[in-house]
N, C-alpha and C positions, 0 to 999 in steps of 0.2 A: 447522592443524586440531588441536585438542586432544582431540576425542572422535570416535568413529565411531558411526554410526547403527545398525550391525549389518546393513546391506543394501549389497550392491555395486551398481554401476551396471548398467544393462540391457545384456545382451551385444550387442544390435543398435544401440546408440547411445552416443556419447561425450558428447552434449550440445553438440557443436561443429559439427554439420552444419546447412546451411540449403538452402532451395530456394524457388522462387516458383511461384505458380499464378495462372491467370486466374480472375476471379470472374464472377458473373452481374451484369447491369446493366440499368437502364431509365432513362428520362428522365421527369421530372414537370414540367408547366407550372405557373406560379403559380396557387395556389388548389387544385390537385389534391392528393389524399391517397392514399397507399399504405397498404393494410391487410394485415398479416401475421397470420393466424389459426393459433394452435397448439392442437391438440386432443390432450390427454393422456388415454389410456384409463384406465378404472377399474382400481384396483390394491388390493392388500391394505393395510389401514389402517397408517399410519406408514411405508409405503414411501417412499423419497426420489424425488421427481419434479422435473422441471426443464424449462426452455425457454431458448432464446437463440441467439445468433449474432453475427457480425461484419458491420460495414457501413462504407462509406467515402462521405462526402458533405461538402459545404461547409456553412457556417454558415446557409445559407438553408433549413434543415430544422428543424422543430419536432417532437419525438417524445413520444408519450404511451403509457404501458403500462397496460392495463386487465386486472388480474389479481386472483384471490381472495386471493393472498398479497401483502401491501402492500410488502414490502421487495424491492428488486431492484438490479441493477447497470445503470447507464446512463451511458456516456461520451458527452459532447457531440460533435457533428460537428466534425471537425478535418482535413479533406482538405488535403494528400495523405496525411495519416496516417489509419490505420484506427481505428475506435472499436468498442465492443461493447455488448451488452445481454443481460440474462438474469436468471434467478433459480433457486433450488433450495430445496425445503422438503419436509417430510413430509406426504403427502397424507392425506385423511380416508377414502379408499377410493373416492370418487366420481370419475367422469370430470371433467376440468377443461378449460375453454376460456380461452385467453389471447389478447387482441387487442393488437397493437402498431400504432399509427397514426403514419405519417410524413407530416407536412403540409408542402407546399412553399410557403415564404414568397415565393420567387422561382423562376424556372426553374432546375432543378437536375438533376444526374445522380446516381444512387445505385448503388453497387456492393454486392452482398450475397455473403456466403460462409458456408457451413456452417450454415444455419438448421436447427434440429432441436428436437425435444421428446420427452418420454417418461419412462420409469423409469430411474433411475441406481443404481449400486451404493452400498451403505453406505459412507460415507467411510472410507478406509484407505490403506494403502501398497501400490502396485502396482510391484513390481520383480522382473524376471526370473522371472516366474511365482509370486512370493510376494505374498500379500495379507494385510495385517494390519488388521483392523477396529479403528477407533478409537471408543471408547465414552465417553471423558471428556467431560462436559457442556461444558467450556470450549472443546473443540475442535470441537463441533458448533454453536457459536454463530456467527451471521453468515456462514453458508456461501454466502449469496447474493452476497457480495463476491468469491467465487472463481468466479463464473459468467462465461462458460460453459466455462472451462478445467477445471472440476471435473466435467464431464458425461461419465462413463463409462457409456454406454448399455447397458442390459440388455434393454430393449424400447422401440421408438420409436413415437411417435404420428404424427399427420398435420400437415403444414405447408402452408398455402395462401397465395399472394400474389395480391392483386387490387387494383384501384382501388376506393376507398371507394364503396359504393353499387352496385357491380357484382358479380354472382354468378359471373362468369367468371374463372377463374384466368388470370394473365398468363403468356405465354411469354417468359421473360427472355432477354436477349441474352447470349451467351457471351463477349463481348468487354469485360468489365468491367475495372476497374483490377487491376493485379497486386497480390497480397498475398504478403508475405515470411513464410516459416515457418522456425522453428528447432526442433531436436529437444530433448526433455527426456531427460536421461541416466538417469532413473528409469523413466518409463513408455514412453519411446521414441516418443511421438507427436510429429508436426510441428505446432507451434502458432504462431499469429501473433505477429509482432513489428513494430515500426515502425523504419524506418531513416532517415526524413527528420527526425524529432525523437524520439530514443530516450527522452526523458523522458516521452513519452506512452506509458506502459507498458500492455501488454495481458496476455500470459500469463506473462511473466517479469519479475522485478525487475532493476533495473540492478546492475551489478557494481562498477564504479569511478565514483564521483561526485566525491569530493574530489580524487582524483589521476587525472586523465584526460589524454591518451587511454588507454584500456584496451589494453594490449599483450599481455594474457594469452591464449594460444592456447586456444580453446574458449569463452572468455568474450568477448573483444573481436575475435578473429580466427576467423571461421567459414569452413568449407570447403563449397562447393556439392556436394551429394550426387550430382549428375548430371554437372557439368562440371569439378569440382575447383577452380573459381574461388574465390579468397580474398576474403571480404568483411570490410573493416576497419571496426569500429565505434568511436564516440567514447567512450561510457560502457560498452558491453558489457552482456551479460546473464548472470544466474546460469545454472548448468548445469541446475538443476531448474526445472520450471514452478512457479508459485506454489502450486498444489495439492500437488504432491509435496514441495516445500520444507517445507510445513506438516506434512504427514502422514508423509512418509518420513524427513525429517531432524529437524525441530524436535521432533515428538512423541516420536521415539525418543530424542533427546538428553535431553529433559526427564524421561523415565521413569528415566533413569540418574542424575539429579542428586539430591544430598542436599537435605534441607530447608534447610540453610545456603546451599547454592548457589542455590536457588530465591529466597532472600531477598536475594541479593547485588546484583541490579540495583536493587531498591528502596532498599537502603542507599546505593548510589552516588548515586541521585537525591536522597536526603535530604542527603547530604554536599555535593552541588553547590548545593542550596538554602542550606545553612549557609555555604558558601564565599562565595556572592554577597552574602548578608546581612552577613557579617562584613567583607567587602571594602568595602562602602559604609556599614557601621555602622548599618544599618537594614533592616527587612523591608519589601519593597514593599507587601505586604498591609496591614501596620500603618500604613505611611506614608499609604496611600490612605484608611484609616479616619480617621486623625488630620486629614487635609486636608479630607475631605468629610463626616465624621460618619456614613458609610454603610459597612456591611460589603462587602468586595469581592465576595463570593459573591452577595449580594443584588443588587448593582449589575449584575453580569454576567447573572444570571438574568432580571432584568426587561428589560435591554437586548436580549436575544435572544428576547423575547416569551414567556418561560417554555416554550420549546421547544428540542429538540435542533437545532442548526444544520444537521447533516448529514441526518438522516432525518425531521426535523420532528415527531417524536413529542412529545406533551405531557409536560412535566416539572411535575407538580402541586405540588411543593414544592422549596425550595432543596436539601434533602437528597437529592432524587432526581436532582440534576444532578451531572455530573462536570465539574469546572473544569479545562479543558484549557489548557496553556501557549500554544497556537496555534503559536508557534515553539518547538521542543523545548528542554527543559532540558538535554538532552544536548549542545546547542550553546550552552549558557550563557545562555539567555534566561529571565529570572525570571518568576514568576507575578505579573502586575500587571493594570491595567485593560484591557490588550489581550487578556485571556484569552477563550476561547470556551466557550459552554455546549454540552455534549454529553450524550447519555445514556450509561449505563455501557458498553453494547455498542459504540457508535461510538467512545467514548474508548479502549476496549481495542483496537479495530481500527486506529485511527490510531496508537496507541502513541507512539513518538518520531519518527514520520515528519514531514517538513517539509510545510507546507500544499500545496505544488505536487505532492507525491507522493501526496496523498490526495484533494484536492478537484478539481472541474472548473474550467475557466477562468471559467465563469459564477459558480460558487460563490466563487472567489477575489475577483471583483469585489464580490460581496455582502459577503464577509467583510471586505474592505478598508473598506467603508462603515461596518460595525459596530465594527470594532476601531480604525480610524484608522491602520492600517499600510498603506503604499502597496502597490499591486498588484505592482509590480516587486520589492518586498522580500518579499512572500509567495511570489512565483514563483522567487526565487533562494535556494537552500539555503545560506545563509551563517551562520557562527557570530556571536555577539555580539562584534563587534570592539572595542567599548568596554571590555568586561570583559577581553578578551584583552590589550589595550594596558595596562590598569591592572595586570594580573597581571605582565606583563613588566617593568613599572616597579617592581614590589614583590616581586621574587623572594625577597629576604631574608625578607620577612614571610611569603611562602607557605611556604618551606622551614623557616624558623627559628621561626615562631610557629604558623601554622595546622596544618601537618603534624606538629607536635610535641604537639598536643593529645592527651589520654589516649585518646580514641576513634580517633585517627588512627594511633597506634602499637600499638593492640591487634592481637593475632594471633588469627585465627579460621580453623580448618581449614588451618593452616599458611601463611596468607596475611596479610600486613600490610595493614591497611585503607588507610593512606596511599599505599602502592605502587599499589593498585588505583585509587585516586582519581587519581594522577599519570598512569597509563596511559589512563584515561578522558579526562582533560584534554588529553593529547597528541592524541587523536583529534579533539577539538574544534579545537585549534590547527592541526592538519594540514588541516582543512577550510576554513581561511581562504584567500582568493584568493592564489595564489602559494605556498601552503603555509606551514608554520611557520618562523619565524626562530629558534626556541629548541627545543632537544631537552630537554624536561623530564625524560625518563627518565634520560638520561645525567647531567643536573644532580643529580637525586635520588640516583643511585648514587654520584656523586662526593662529594657532601656526606655521605652515609651512611658511606662509606669513610674520610673525613677524621676522623670521630668515633670510629672503631674504634681 
């Protein structure tokens, strides 16, 4: 860790505790529909309001959300793993009704946990009694993606569960599936995690992906808060929930960063693009235009129906589209005809995450059909092994030519650009199956010392 957020962890939580609870459950026969009605009371205009919860069901369930706010979180059914749904937005002052309908395509059992709605606190950092309100517009965008873990209730509304067409609320069975919960070391809440498939993330992001199993205490080794039983995970989870990670950690870090530091990630991406282009002596975008006579951006925009692939919002012009790498440039995947059309906010939310860390299984299948990338490749966070193999075979070119360019030996804020590129490359190399066979950082330092 090179920076501190300015907040210590919560005195009642290390982030390494877990427990399990029974959920509510019911059974639906084929053709039956469960309706969950959330009634959010009237509020002062621009107050944050929300609804949501967690559920466990198999793929024989189709879900629809009828809400005045069009954007929401909805993970597809993935039993025995838990899924979630919800949203969060600033209300107009009026009472709001949201209906979530779960339709049984076949006989199915549904487990429900912590369904709730109401008013929530202004986004900020909750740590040991400290609360820092976040007002930066960029940090208030796409908060629905952090539902329902972002729901710190200040006033709750009413939640009713009934069979569709029935005015009588159901009495749910208390013998539903167990849900596993882990503490956040910032807000101290116990929030859901999946242990059958840890890549199906809920309230916490994974800790070790490239180098697993995660053996770090608190991340991959959790202690039961009641029985002291140790739970060993494969990937492990971050200490902070996704909400606190954004508002307690990242927001605080970014406030302390200089303008040059804020541009650093963008510079690394440009250098990776340059590296791949020079490695193959061509730009994939230019090669596509030369081959087809069509601009890559125009091609992708039309292929995706002039809509954002993720939220389906209309993209009226090519310039309104963000051209996403699909598989991240951070793992050395270039921008080519396999790119994805996204709106600016969805592209920002996806960032450099791999498709399987951002899209649902259903979306991955659809994305595979549009991009031509096999579903198993979209689901497997693997770096571009072709580029890695080429670089390993051309280390002299990498260190003796590319990293000797004027922009690579430039020093900014006391940092050599080429050294930062090598460190970023090493992360991509380490993510390869079995890890990296080359230590680029040692090689870089060795060659640097030889020239002194």
